[in-house]
PDB file with one MODEL, atoms N, CA, C and O in Angstrom:
MODEL        1
ATOM      1  N   MET A   1      55.176 -49.785   5.143  1.00  0.00           N
ATOM      2  CA  MET A   1      56.698 -50.321   5.527  1.00  0.00           C
ATOM      3  C   MET A   1      57.650 -49.952   4.991  1.00  0.00           C
ATOM      4  O   MET A   1      57.414 -49.311   3.967  1.00  0.00           O
ATOM      5  N   ASN A   2      58.675 -50.078   5.243  1.00  0.00           N
ATOM      6  CA  ASN A   2      60.241 -49.319   6.018  1.00  0.00           C
ATOM      7  C   ASN A   2      60.701 -50.699   5.577  1.00  0.00           C
ATOM      8  O   ASN A   2      59.992 -51.597   5.123  1.00  0.00           O
ATOM      9  N   ALA A   3      62.072 -50.711   5.798  1.00  0.00           N
ATOM     10  CA  ALA A   3      62.901 -51.531   5.095  1.00  0.00           C
ATOM     11  C   ALA A   3      63.545 -52.189   6.643  1.00  0.00           C
ATOM     12  O   ALA A   3      64.182 -53.241   6.588  1.00  0.00           O
ATOM     13  N   THR A   4      63.385 -51.673   7.646  1.00  0.00           N
ATOM     14  CA  THR A   4      63.993 -52.199   8.473  1.00  0.00           C
ATOM     15  C   THR A   4      62.817 -53.374   9.682  1.00  0.00           C
ATOM     16  O   THR A   4      63.047 -54.090  10.656  1.00  0.00           O
ATOM     17  N   SER A   5      61.445 -52.957   8.806  1.00  0.00           N
ATOM     18  CA  SER A   5      60.167 -53.154   9.056  1.00  0.00           C
ATOM     19  C   SER A   5      60.236 -54.772   8.203  1.00  0.00           C
ATOM     20  O   SER A   5      59.887 -55.785   8.810  1.00  0.00           O
ATOM     21  N   ILE A   6      60.521 -54.807   7.360  1.00  0.00           N
ATOM     22  CA  ILE A   6      60.582 -55.708   5.921  1.00  0.00           C
ATOM     23  C   ILE A   6      61.902 -56.615   6.197  1.00  0.00           C
ATOM     24  O   ILE A   6      62.160 -57.616   5.528  1.00  0.00           O
ATOM     25  N   ALA A   7      62.553 -56.228   7.069  1.00  0.00           N
ATOM     26  CA  ALA A   7      64.155 -56.958   7.003  1.00  0.00           C
ATOM     27  C   ALA A   7      63.597 -57.914   8.800  1.00  0.00           C
ATOM     28  O   ALA A   7      63.580 -59.138   8.929  1.00  0.00           O
ATOM     29  N   LEU A   8      63.157 -56.729  10.091  1.00  0.00           N
ATOM     30  CA  LEU A   8      62.875 -58.229  10.703  1.00  0.00           C
ATOM     31  C   LEU A   8      61.540 -58.987  10.595  1.00  0.00           C
ATOM     32  O   LEU A   8      61.555 -60.209  10.743  1.00  0.00           O
ATOM     33  N   LEU A   9      60.556 -58.435  10.381  1.00  0.00           N
ATOM     34  CA  LEU A   9      59.461 -59.855   9.230  1.00  0.00           C
ATOM     35  C   LEU A   9      60.568 -61.176   7.887  1.00  0.00           C
ATOM     36  O   LEU A   9      60.279 -62.145   7.185  1.00  0.00           O
ATOM     37  N   ILE A  10      61.593 -60.525   8.144  1.00  0.00           N
ATOM     38  CA  ILE A  10      62.218 -62.016   7.331  1.00  0.00           C
ATOM     39  C   ILE A  10      62.927 -62.410   8.916  1.00  0.00           C
ATOM     40  O   ILE A  10      62.414 -63.082   9.811  1.00  0.00           O
ATOM     41  N   THR A  11      64.165 -61.790   8.895  1.00  0.00           N
ATOM     42  CA  THR A  11      65.096 -62.670   9.903  1.00  0.00           C
ATOM     43  C   THR A  11      63.840 -63.082  11.186  1.00  0.00           C
ATOM     44  O   THR A  11      64.347 -63.818  12.034  1.00  0.00           O
ATOM     45  N   GLY A  12      62.400 -62.767  11.465  1.00  0.00           N
ATOM     46  CA  GLY A  12      62.019 -63.294  12.902  1.00  0.00           C
ATOM     47  C   GLY A  12      60.729 -64.262  12.166  1.00  0.00           C
ATOM     48  O   GLY A  12      59.850 -64.795  12.845  1.00  0.00           O
ATOM     49  N   GLY A  13      60.808 -64.356  10.778  1.00  0.00           N
ATOM     50  CA  GLY A  13      59.875 -65.602  10.381  1.00  0.00           C
ATOM     51  C   GLY A  13      61.259 -66.642  10.103  1.00  0.00           C
ATOM     52  O   GLY A  13      60.819 -67.733  10.465  1.00  0.00           O
ATOM     53  N   PHE A  14      61.973 -66.754   9.877  1.00  0.00           N
ATOM     54  CA  PHE A  14      62.873 -67.289   9.362  1.00  0.00           C
ATOM     55  C   PHE A  14      64.149 -68.413  11.154  1.00  0.00           C
ATOM     56  O   PHE A  14      64.636 -69.523  11.367  1.00  0.00           O
ATOM     57  N   LEU A  15      64.043 -67.249  11.746  1.00  0.00           N
ATOM     58  CA  LEU A  15      64.209 -67.748  13.334  1.00  0.00           C
ATOM     59  C   LEU A  15      63.131 -68.815  13.774  1.00  0.00           C
ATOM     60  O   LEU A  15      63.375 -69.818  14.445  1.00  0.00           O
ATOM     61  N   LEU A  16      61.622 -68.347  13.174  1.00  0.00           N
ATOM     62  CA  LEU A  16      60.356 -68.998  14.159  1.00  0.00           C
ATOM     63  C   LEU A  16      60.227 -70.047  13.194  1.00  0.00           C
ATOM     64  O   LEU A  16      59.695 -70.605  14.154  1.00  0.00           O
ATOM     65  N   LEU A  17      60.174 -70.976  12.141  1.00  0.00           N
ATOM     66  CA  LEU A  17      61.228 -71.813  11.292  1.00  0.00           C
ATOM     67  C   LEU A  17      61.756 -72.697  11.461  1.00  0.00           C
ATOM     68  O   LEU A  17      61.779 -73.875  11.105  1.00  0.00           O
ATOM     69  N   ALA A  18      62.254 -72.003  12.108  1.00  0.00           N
ATOM     70  CA  ALA A  18      64.191 -72.962  11.264  1.00  0.00           C
ATOM     71  C   ALA A  18      63.682 -73.502  12.937  1.00  0.00           C
ATOM     72  O   ALA A  18      63.762 -74.727  12.838  1.00  0.00           O
ATOM     73  N   SER A  19      63.210 -73.185  14.389  1.00  0.00           N
ATOM     74  CA  SER A  19      62.759 -73.641  15.537  1.00  0.00           C
ATOM     75  C   SER A  19      61.736 -74.401  15.125  1.00  0.00           C
ATOM     76  O   SER A  19      61.949 -75.585  15.383  1.00  0.00           O
ATOM     77  N   TRP A  20      61.163 -74.292  14.826  1.00  0.00           N
ATOM     78  CA  TRP A  20      59.969 -74.671  14.506  1.00  0.00           C
ATOM     79  C   TRP A  20      60.438 -76.211  14.188  1.00  0.00           C
ATOM     80  O   TRP A  20      60.349 -77.018  15.113  1.00  0.00           O
ATOM     81  N   ARG A  21      60.833 -76.560  13.173  1.00  0.00           N
ATOM     82  CA  ARG A  21      61.153 -77.243  12.587  1.00  0.00           C
ATOM     83  C   ARG A  21      62.939 -78.038  12.932  1.00  0.00           C
ATOM     84  O   ARG A  21      63.749 -78.802  12.407  1.00  0.00           O
ATOM     85  N   ASP A  22      62.832 -77.572  13.621  1.00  0.00           N
ATOM     86  CA  ASP A  22      64.026 -78.156  14.377  1.00  0.00           C
ATOM     87  C   ASP A  22      65.485 -78.419  12.995  1.00  0.00           C
ATOM     88  O   ASP A  22      66.410 -79.225  13.095  1.00  0.00           O
ATOM     89  N   TRP A  23      65.287 -77.668  12.091  1.00  0.00           N
ATOM     90  CA  TRP A  23      67.116 -77.756  11.014  1.00  0.00           C
ATOM     91  C   TRP A  23      68.134 -77.816  12.353  1.00  0.00           C
ATOM     92  O   TRP A  23      68.423 -77.331  13.447  1.00  0.00           O
ATOM     93  N   ASP A  24      68.469 -78.974  11.177  1.00  0.00           N
ATOM     94  CA  ASP A  24      69.987 -79.183  11.784  1.00  0.00           C
ATOM     95  C   ASP A  24      71.070 -78.905  11.112  1.00  0.00           C
ATOM     96  O   ASP A  24      72.066 -79.206  11.770  1.00  0.00           O
ATOM     97  N   TRP A  25      71.442 -78.223   9.537  1.00  0.00           N
ATOM     98  CA  TRP A  25      72.011 -77.400   9.300  1.00  0.00           C
ATOM     99  C   TRP A  25      72.233 -75.926  10.383  1.00  0.00           C
ATOM    100  O   TRP A  25      73.187 -75.155  10.485  1.00  0.00           O
ATOM    101  N   PHE A  26      71.194 -75.962  10.932  1.00  0.00           N
ATOM    102  CA  PHE A  26      70.547 -74.728  11.473  1.00  0.00           C
ATOM    103  C   PHE A  26      71.129 -74.119  12.971  1.00  0.00           C
ATOM    104  O   PHE A  26      71.658 -73.063  13.317  1.00  0.00           O
ATOM    105  N   PHE A  27      70.629 -75.695  13.824  1.00  0.00           N
ATOM    106  CA  PHE A  27      71.617 -75.602  15.112  1.00  0.00           C
ATOM    107  C   PHE A  27      72.309 -76.393  14.781  1.00  0.00           C
ATOM    108  O   PHE A  27      71.313 -77.110  14.695  1.00  0.00           O
ATOM    109  N   ASP A  28      73.383 -77.262  14.376  1.00  0.00           N
ATOM    110  CA  ASP A  28      74.713 -77.907  14.242  1.00  0.00           C
ATOM    111  C   ASP A  28      75.741 -76.997  13.956  1.00  0.00           C
ATOM    112  O   ASP A  28      76.922 -77.338  14.029  1.00  0.00           O
ATOM    113  N   GLY A  29      75.287 -75.547  13.546  1.00  0.00           N
ATOM    114  CA  GLY A  29      76.491 -74.533  12.464  1.00  0.00           C
ATOM    115  C   GLY A  29      77.193 -74.522  14.345  1.00  0.00           C
ATOM    116  O   GLY A  29      76.699 -75.083  15.323  1.00  0.00           O
ATOM    117  N   TRP A  30      78.569 -73.592  14.260  1.00  0.00           N
ATOM    118  CA  TRP A  30      79.144 -73.673  14.423  1.00  0.00           C
ATOM    119  C   TRP A  30      78.578 -72.313  15.625  1.00  0.00           C
ATOM    120  O   TRP A  30      78.356 -72.573  16.807  1.00  0.00           O
ATOM    121  N   ARG A  31      78.443 -71.110  15.122  1.00  0.00           N
ATOM    122  CA  ARG A  31      77.823 -70.012  16.135  1.00  0.00           C
ATOM    123  C   ARG A  31      77.039 -70.539  16.610  1.00  0.00           C
ATOM    124  O   ARG A  31      77.143 -69.830  17.610  1.00  0.00           O
ATOM    125  N   LEU A  32      75.922 -71.476  16.978  1.00  0.00           N
ATOM    126  CA  LEU A  32      74.461 -72.361  17.620  1.00  0.00           C
ATOM    127  C   LEU A  32      75.398 -73.115  18.495  1.00  0.00           C
ATOM    128  O   LEU A  32      75.721 -72.460  19.486  1.00  0.00           O
ATOM    129  N   ARG A  33      75.842 -74.103  18.433  1.00  0.00           N
ATOM    130  CA  ARG A  33      77.173 -75.309  19.057  1.00  0.00           C
ATOM    131  C   ARG A  33      76.991 -75.228  20.373  1.00  0.00           C
ATOM    132  O   ARG A  33      76.430 -76.106  21.029  1.00  0.00           O
ATOM    133  N   ILE A  34      77.554 -73.945  20.938  1.00  0.00           N
ATOM    134  CA  ILE A  34      77.728 -73.515  21.977  1.00  0.00           C
ATOM    135  C   ILE A  34      77.137 -73.096  22.985  1.00  0.00           C
ATOM    136  O   ILE A  34      77.330 -73.045  24.199  1.00  0.00           O
ATOM    137  N   LEU A  35      76.260 -72.758  22.143  1.00  0.00           N
ATOM    138  CA  LEU A  35      74.734 -72.218  23.082  1.00  0.00           C
ATOM    139  C   LEU A  35      74.008 -73.381  23.322  1.00  0.00           C
ATOM    140  O   LEU A  35      73.226 -73.322  24.270  1.00  0.00           O
ATOM    141  N   THR A  36      74.101 -74.900  22.413  1.00  0.00           N
ATOM    142  CA  THR A  36      73.324 -75.893  21.856  1.00  0.00           C
ATOM    143  C   THR A  36      73.456 -77.056  23.308  1.00  0.00           C
ATOM    144  O   THR A  36      72.665 -77.728  23.970  1.00  0.00           O
ATOM    145  N   GLU A  37      75.743 -76.661  23.288  1.00  0.00           N
ATOM    146  CA  GLU A  37      75.939 -77.660  24.300  1.00  0.00           C
ATOM    147  C   GLU A  37      75.464 -77.173  25.445  1.00  0.00           C
ATOM    148  O   GLU A  37      74.674 -77.983  25.931  1.00  0.00           O
ATOM    149  N   LEU A  38      75.659 -75.667  26.468  1.00  0.00           N
ATOM    150  CA  LEU A  38      75.216 -74.951  27.288  1.00  0.00           C
ATOM    151  C   LEU A  38      73.584 -75.312  27.873  1.00  0.00           C
ATOM    152  O   LEU A  38      73.210 -75.772  28.951  1.00  0.00           O
ATOM    153  N   PHE A  39      73.147 -75.063  27.165  1.00  0.00           N
ATOM    154  CA  PHE A  39      71.465 -75.352  27.522  1.00  0.00           C
ATOM    155  C   PHE A  39      70.676 -76.135  26.581  1.00  0.00           C
ATOM    156  O   PHE A  39      69.483 -75.923  26.368  1.00  0.00           O
ATOM    157  N   GLY A  40      71.444 -77.141  25.962  1.00  0.00           N
ATOM    158  CA  GLY A  40      70.639 -78.175  25.467  1.00  0.00           C
ATOM    159  C   GLY A  40      69.832 -77.777  23.902  1.00  0.00           C
ATOM    160  O   GLY A  40      69.217 -76.712  23.862  1.00  0.00           O
ATOM    161  N   ARG A  41      69.851 -78.263  23.217  1.00  0.00           N
ATOM    162  CA  ARG A  41      68.468 -78.581  22.357  1.00  0.00           C
ATOM    163  C   ARG A  41      67.114 -77.836  22.727  1.00  0.00           C
ATOM    164  O   ARG A  41      66.666 -76.756  22.341  1.00  0.00           O
ATOM    165  N   GLU A  42      66.807 -78.424  23.271  1.00  0.00           N
ATOM    166  CA  GLU A  42      65.750 -77.730  23.201  1.00  0.00           C
ATOM    167  C   GLU A  42      64.941 -76.513  23.656  1.00  0.00           C
ATOM    168  O   GLU A  42      63.985 -75.940  23.136  1.00  0.00           O
ATOM    169  N   ASN A  43      65.707 -76.269  24.934  1.00  0.00           N
ATOM    170  CA  ASN A  43      66.286 -74.955  25.554  1.00  0.00           C
ATOM    171  C   ASN A  43      66.544 -73.485  24.250  1.00  0.00           C
ATOM    172  O   ASN A  43      65.952 -72.416  24.106  1.00  0.00           O
ATOM    173  N   THR A  44      67.639 -74.095  23.553  1.00  0.00           N
ATOM    174  CA  THR A  44      67.981 -72.982  23.014  1.00  0.00           C
ATOM    175  C   THR A  44      66.765 -72.672  21.789  1.00  0.00           C
ATOM    176  O   THR A  44      66.303 -71.534  21.704  1.00  0.00           O
ATOM    177  N   ARG A  45      66.346 -73.645  20.964  1.00  0.00           N
ATOM    178  CA  ARG A  45      65.177 -73.630  19.759  1.00  0.00           C
ATOM    179  C   ARG A  45      64.132 -73.256  20.996  1.00  0.00           C
ATOM    180  O   ARG A  45      63.243 -72.797  20.279  1.00  0.00           O
ATOM    181  N   ARG A  46      63.588 -73.120  22.385  1.00  0.00           N
ATOM    182  CA  ARG A  46      62.677 -72.092  22.878  1.00  0.00           C
ATOM    183  C   ARG A  46      63.616 -70.661  22.978  1.00  0.00           C
ATOM    184  O   ARG A  46      63.050 -69.598  23.234  1.00  0.00           O
ATOM    185  N   PHE A  47      64.817 -70.710  22.798  1.00  0.00           N
ATOM    186  CA  PHE A  47      64.878 -69.071  22.949  1.00  0.00           C
ATOM    187  C   PHE A  47      64.515 -69.021  21.607  1.00  0.00           C
ATOM    188  O   PHE A  47      63.446 -68.552  21.995  1.00  0.00           O
ATOM    189  N   TYR A  48      64.363 -69.063  20.201  1.00  0.00           N
ATOM    190  CA  TYR A  48      64.739 -68.707  19.271  1.00  0.00           C
ATOM    191  C   TYR A  48      63.404 -68.599  18.930  1.00  0.00           C
ATOM    192  O   TYR A  48      63.112 -67.740  18.097  1.00  0.00           O
ATOM    193  N   MET A  49      62.146 -69.598  19.607  1.00  0.00           N
ATOM    194  CA  MET A  49      60.806 -69.350  19.213  1.00  0.00           C
ATOM    195  C   MET A  49      61.100 -67.994  19.515  1.00  0.00           C
ATOM    196  O   MET A  49      61.111 -67.119  18.650  1.00  0.00           O
ATOM    197  N   ILE A  50      61.341 -67.790  20.737  1.00  0.00           N
ATOM    198  CA  ILE A  50      60.766 -66.565  22.028  1.00  0.00           C
ATOM    199  C   ILE A  50      61.416 -65.554  20.172  1.00  0.00           C
ATOM    200  O   ILE A  50      60.783 -65.353  19.135  1.00  0.00           O
ATOM    201  N   LEU A  51      62.911 -65.174  20.569  1.00  0.00           N
ATOM    202  CA  LEU A  51      63.928 -64.429  19.516  1.00  0.00           C
ATOM    203  C   LEU A  51      62.343 -64.142  18.438  1.00  0.00           C
ATOM    204  O   LEU A  51      61.331 -63.608  18.892  1.00  0.00           O
ATOM    205  N   GLY A  52      62.515 -64.753  16.667  1.00  0.00           N
ATOM    206  CA  GLY A  52      62.005 -65.079  15.818  1.00  0.00           C
ATOM    207  C   GLY A  52      60.252 -64.337  16.387  1.00  0.00           C
ATOM    208  O   GLY A  52      59.553 -63.651  15.640  1.00  0.00           O
ATOM    209  N   GLY A  53      59.981 -64.609  17.443  1.00  0.00           N
ATOM    210  CA  GLY A  53      58.079 -63.772  17.760  1.00  0.00           C
ATOM    211  C   GLY A  53      58.472 -62.619  17.949  1.00  0.00           C
ATOM    212  O   GLY A  53      57.792 -61.763  17.384  1.00  0.00           O
ATOM    213  N   ALA A  54      59.633 -62.136  18.753  1.00  0.00           N
ATOM    214  CA  ALA A  54      59.688 -60.923  19.037  1.00  0.00           C
ATOM    215  C   ALA A  54      59.965 -59.702  17.798  1.00  0.00           C
ATOM    216  O   ALA A  54      59.466 -58.584  17.668  1.00  0.00           O
ATOM    217  N   LEU A  55      61.253 -60.642  16.748  1.00  0.00           N
ATOM    218  CA  LEU A  55      61.011 -60.000  15.789  1.00  0.00           C
ATOM    219  C   LEU A  55      59.961 -60.120  14.449  1.00  0.00           C
ATOM    220  O   LEU A  55      60.265 -60.031  13.260  1.00  0.00           O
ATOM    221  N   VAL A  56      59.290 -60.237  14.753  1.00  0.00           N
ATOM    222  CA  VAL A  56      58.328 -60.620  13.844  1.00  0.00           C
ATOM    223  C   VAL A  56      57.421 -59.154  14.468  1.00  0.00           C
ATOM    224  O   VAL A  56      56.950 -58.250  13.778  1.00  0.00           O
ATOM    225  N   LEU A  57      57.367 -59.322  16.315  1.00  0.00           N
ATOM    226  CA  LEU A  57      56.016 -58.338  17.050  1.00  0.00           C
ATOM    227  C   LEU A  57      56.849 -56.955  15.990  1.00  0.00           C
ATOM    228  O   LEU A  57      56.179 -56.242  15.242  1.00  0.00           O
ATOM    229  N   GLY A  58      58.314 -56.819  16.143  1.00  0.00           N
ATOM    230  CA  GLY A  58      59.145 -55.754  16.620  1.00  0.00           C
ATOM    231  C   GLY A  58      58.764 -54.915  15.075  1.00  0.00           C
ATOM    232  O   GLY A  58      58.366 -53.761  14.912  1.00  0.00           O
ATOM    233  N   GLY A  59      59.108 -56.159  13.905  1.00  0.00           N
ATOM    234  CA  GLY A  59      58.622 -56.156  12.609  1.00  0.00           C
ATOM    235  C   GLY A  59      56.840 -55.237  12.315  1.00  0.00           C
ATOM    236  O   GLY A  59      56.618 -54.149  11.784  1.00  0.00           O
ATOM    237  N   LEU A  60      56.227 -55.882  12.701  1.00  0.00           N
ATOM    238  CA  LEU A  60      54.230 -55.629  12.789  1.00  0.00           C
ATOM    239  C   LEU A  60      54.177 -54.304  13.450  1.00  0.00           C
ATOM    240  O   LEU A  60      53.110 -53.729  13.234  1.00  0.00           O
ATOM    241  N   VAL A  61      55.309 -53.421  14.456  1.00  0.00           N
ATOM    242  CA  VAL A  61      54.636 -52.491  15.564  1.00  0.00           C
ATOM    243  C   VAL A  61      55.148 -51.361  14.259  1.00  0.00           C
ATOM    244  O   VAL A  61      54.481 -50.479  13.718  1.00  0.00           O
ATOM    245  N   THR A  62      56.715 -51.819  13.991  1.00  0.00           N
ATOM    246  CA  THR A  62      57.504 -50.934  13.203  1.00  0.00           C
ATOM    247  C   THR A  62      56.796 -51.113  11.270  1.00  0.00           C
ATOM    248  O   THR A  62      57.499 -51.171  10.262  1.00  0.00           O
ATOM    249  N   GLY A  63      55.772 -51.143  11.312  1.00  0.00           N
ATOM    250  CA  GLY A  63      55.317 -50.819   9.987  1.00  0.00           C
ATOM    251  C   GLY A  63      54.044 -50.584  10.051  1.00  0.00           C
ATOM    252  O   GLY A  63      53.230 -49.990   9.344  1.00  0.00           O
ATOM    253  N   VAL A  64      54.019 -51.224  11.140  1.00  0.00           N
ATOM    254  CA  VAL A  64      51.979 -50.042  11.266  1.00  0.00           C
ATOM    255  C   VAL A  64      52.618 -48.645  11.561  1.00  0.00           C
ATOM    256  O   VAL A  64      52.366 -47.977  10.558  1.00  0.00           O
ATOM    257  N   SER A  65      53.355 -47.842  12.488  1.00  0.00           N
ATOM    258  CA  SER A  65      53.607 -46.869  12.556  1.00  0.00           C
ATOM    259  C   SER A  65      53.907 -46.136  12.219  1.00  0.00           C
ATOM    260  O   SER A  65      53.990 -45.124  12.917  1.00  0.00           O
TER     261      SER A  65
ENDMDL
END
């Protein structure tokens, strides 16, 4: 595994965990507040679950090859 695949796995895992646990400190931050106000908290969580899963999958694919 190279550094890129490890970074993708860690970042994706963090996003999955943050969206699954619905961490207030993560979703109430100023960067995500805009998305949360535009699309609602549940849709923002769903988006970050999909993004986190895609990053984990990308990390696995790049780590294998």
